[in-house]
N, CA, C and O atoms as CSV, one atom per row, in Angstrom:
chain,resi,resn,atom,element,x,y,z
A,1,UNK,N,N,12.397,-7.182,4.718
A,1,UNK,CA,C,12.474,-5.867,5.362
A,1,UNK,C,C,13.483,-4.976,4.636
A,1,UNK,O,O,13.252,-3.782,4.444
A,2,UNK,N,N,14.591,-5.572,4.241
A,2,UNK,CA,C,15.611,-4.786,3.537
A,2,UNK,C,C,15.050,-4.247,2.223
A,2,UNK,O,O,15.299,-3.098,1.859
A,3,UNK,N,N,14.294,-5.080,1.520
A,3,UNK,CA,C,13.717,-4.655,0.246
A,3,UNK,C,C,12.769,-3.475,0.455
A,3,UNK,O,O,12.821,-2.492,-0.284
A,4,UNK,N,N,11.913,-3.576,1.457
A,4,UNK,CA,C,10.962,-2.493,1.738
A,4,UNK,C,C,11.721,-1.206,2.027
A,4,UNK,O,O,11.336,-0.130,1.569
A,5,UNK,N,N,12.804,-1.324,2.792
A,5,UNK,CA,C,13.609,-0.156,3.131
A,5,UNK,C,C,14.115,0.523,1.865
A,5,UNK,O,O,14.003,1.740,1.716
A,6,UNK,N,N,14.675,-0.277,0.949
A,6,UNK,CA,C,15.207,0.272,-0.298
A,6,UNK,C,C,14.129,1.001,-1.083
A,6,UNK,O,O,14.345,2.109,-1.576
A,7,UNK,N,N,12.973,0.372,-1.195
A,7,UNK,CA,C,11.874,0.990,-1.945
A,7,UNK,C,C,11.467,2.303,-1.289
A,7,UNK,O,O,11.284,3.309,-1.974
A,8,UNK,N,N,11.324,2.300,0.030
A,8,UNK,CA,C,10.916,3.505,0.759
A,8,UNK,C,C,11.930,4.619,0.506
A,8,UNK,O,O,11.556,5.769,0.277
A,9,UNK,N,N,13.213,4.270,0.550
A,9,UNK,CA,C,14.253,5.270,0.328
A,9,UNK,C,C,14.142,5.872,-1.064
A,9,UNK,O,O,14.245,7.087,-1.235
A,10,UNK,N,N,13.930,5.011,-2.063
A,10,UNK,CA,C,13.826,5.499,-3.436
A,10,UNK,C,C,12.631,6.432,-3.595
A,10,UNK,O,O,12.742,7.495,-4.206
A,11,UNK,N,N,11.511,6.038,-3.054
A,11,UNK,CA,C,10.301,6.866,-3.165
A,11,UNK,C,C,10.525,8.204,-2.471
A,11,UNK,O,O,10.156,9.252,-3.001
A,12,UNK,N,N,11.129,8.168,-1.286
A,12,UNK,CA,C,11.367,9.397,-0.526
A,12,UNK,C,C,12.285,10.318,-1.335
A,12,UNK,O,O,12.040,11.521,-1.426
A,13,UNK,N,N,13.334,9.753,-1.915
A,13,UNK,CA,C,14.262,10.554,-2.703
A,13,UNK,C,C,13.546,11.208,-3.874
A,13,UNK,O,O,13.760,12.386,-4.161
A,14,UNK,N,N,12.703,10.447,-4.545
A,14,UNK,CA,C,11.958,10.983,-5.683
A,14,UNK,C,C,11.071,12.141,-5.234
A,14,UNK,O,O,11.041,13.192,-5.874
A,15,UNK,N,N,10.352,11.942,-4.133
A,15,UNK,CA,C,9.456,12.979,-3.628
A,15,UNK,C,C,10.234,14.225,-3.236
A,15,UNK,O,O,9.806,15.346,-3.513
A,16,UNK,N,N,11.383,14.026,-2.586
A,16,UNK,CA,C,12.184,15.165,-2.143
A,16,UNK,C,C,12.574,16.039,-3.327
A,16,UNK,O,O,12.550,17.267,-3.237
A,17,UNK,N,N,12.933,15.399,-4.441
A,17,UNK,CA,C,13.349,16.154,-5.620
A,17,UNK,C,C,12.204,17.018,-6.157
A,17,UNK,O,O,12.415,18.149,-6.597
A,18,UNK,N,N,10.997,16.466,-6.113
A,18,UNK,CA,C,9.848,17.186,-6.678
A,18,UNK,C,C,9.335,18.253,-5.712
A,18,UNK,O,O,9.111,19.398,-6.104
A,19,UNK,N,N,9.150,17.867,-4.446
A,19,UNK,CA,C,8.646,18.826,-3.448
A,19,UNK,C,C,9.668,18.939,-2.326
A,19,UNK,O,O,9.662,18.146,-1.384
A,20,UNK,N,N,10.536,19.921,-2.433
A,20,UNK,CA,C,11.648,20.036,-1.474
A,20,UNK,C,C,11.202,20.440,-0.069
A,20,UNK,O,O,11.401,19.660,0.863
A,21,UNK,N,N,10.619,21.603,0.127
A,21,UNK,CA,C,10.311,22.086,1.482
A,21,UNK,C,C,9.388,21.161,2.255
A,21,UNK,O,O,9.675,20.813,3.401
A,22,UNK,N,N,8.283,20.758,1.641
A,22,UNK,CA,C,7.294,19.931,2.338
A,22,UNK,C,C,7.790,18.506,2.537
A,22,UNK,O,O,7.875,18.028,3.668
A,23,UNK,N,N,8.117,17.826,1.441
A,23,UNK,CA,C,8.517,16.422,1.500
A,23,UNK,C,C,9.755,16.235,2.369
A,23,UNK,O,O,9.830,15.292,3.157
A,24,UNK,N,N,10.711,17.121,2.226
A,24,UNK,CA,C,11.975,16.972,2.957
A,24,UNK,C,C,11.703,16.755,4.443
A,24,UNK,O,O,12.129,15.749,5.010
A,25,UNK,N,N,10.996,17.692,5.077
A,25,UNK,CA,C,10.768,17.596,6.520
A,25,UNK,C,C,9.783,16.497,6.835
A,25,UNK,O,O,9.987,15.742,7.786
A,26,UNK,N,N,8.726,16.388,6.067
A,26,UNK,CA,C,7.707,15.361,6.348
A,26,UNK,C,C,8.285,13.967,6.109
A,26,UNK,O,O,8.165,13.082,6.956
A,27,UNK,N,N,8.908,13.782,4.956
A,27,UNK,CA,C,9.457,12.472,4.595
A,27,UNK,C,C,10.544,12.063,5.576
A,27,UNK,O,O,10.621,10.898,5.965
A,28,UNK,N,N,11.378,13.002,5.978
A,28,UNK,CA,C,12.465,12.686,6.904
A,28,UNK,C,C,11.935,12.099,8.200
A,28,UNK,O,O,12.407,11.056,8.651
A,29,UNK,N,N,10.962,12.760,8.798
A,29,UNK,CA,C,10.391,12.279,10.062
A,29,UNK,C,C,9.697,10.942,9.843
A,29,UNK,O,O,9.864,10.009,10.629
A,30,UNK,N,N,8.925,10.858,8.782
A,30,UNK,CA,C,8.187,9.625,8.497
A,30,UNK,C,C,9.155,8.461,8.297
A,30,UNK,O,O,8.941,7.371,8.827
A,31,UNK,N,N,10.201,8.692,7.545
A,31,UNK,CA,C,11.183,7.633,7.283
A,31,UNK,C,C,11.803,7.156,8.588
A,31,UNK,O,O,11.940,5.953,8.810
A,32,UNK,N,N,12.177,8.095,9.452
A,32,UNK,CA,C,12.799,7.727,10.737
A,32,UNK,C,C,11.846,6.865,11.553
A,32,UNK,O,O,12.239,5.833,12.098
A,33,UNK,N,N,10.592,7.294,11.632
A,33,UNK,CA,C,9.586,6.527,12.385
A,33,UNK,C,C,9.440,5.130,11.802
A,33,UNK,O,O,9.376,4.146,12.539
A,34,UNK,N,N,9.387,5.047,10.477
A,34,UNK,CA,C,9.219,3.758,9.813
A,34,UNK,C,C,10.407,2.854,10.111
A,34,UNK,O,O,10.236,1.679,10.437
A,35,UNK,N,N,11.608,3.403,9.997
A,35,UNK,CA,C,12.812,2.606,10.249
A,35,UNK,C,C,12.806,2.070,11.671
A,35,UNK,O,O,13.083,0.892,11.898
A,36,UNK,N,N,12.491,2.928,12.623
A,36,UNK,CA,C,12.471,2.499,14.034
A,36,UNK,C,C,11.421,1.411,14.244
A,36,UNK,O,O,11.674,0.429,14.940
A,37,UNK,N,N,10.249,1.585,13.645
A,37,UNK,CA,C,9.170,0.604,13.793
A,37,UNK,C,C,9.601,-0.736,13.201
A,37,UNK,O,O,9.353,-1.789,13.788
A,38,UNK,N,N,10.243,-0.690,12.044
A,38,UNK,CA,C,10.678,-1.936,11.393
A,38,UNK,C,C,11.747,-2.627,12.225
A,38,UNK,O,O,11.750,-3.853,12.337
A,39,UNK,N,N,12.650,-1.857,12.806
A,39,UNK,CA,C,13.735,-2.447,13.602
A,39,UNK,C,C,13.170,-3.141,14.834
A,39,UNK,O,O,13.638,-4.211,15.223
A,40,UNK,N,N,12.160,-2.525,15.445
A,40,UNK,CA,C,11.562,-3.090,16.671
A,40,UNK,C,C,10.598,-4.196,16.312
A,40,UNK,O,O,9.992,-4.799,17.198
């Protein structure tokens, strides 16, 4: 699970750099949902 988290974070960071307005808000919400789902 920790490994998946790291990979997801890296991908999100990469996307944010390329597409700031869209990815930032979309990726942020998606990441939060994913983290919560993984924790539960």
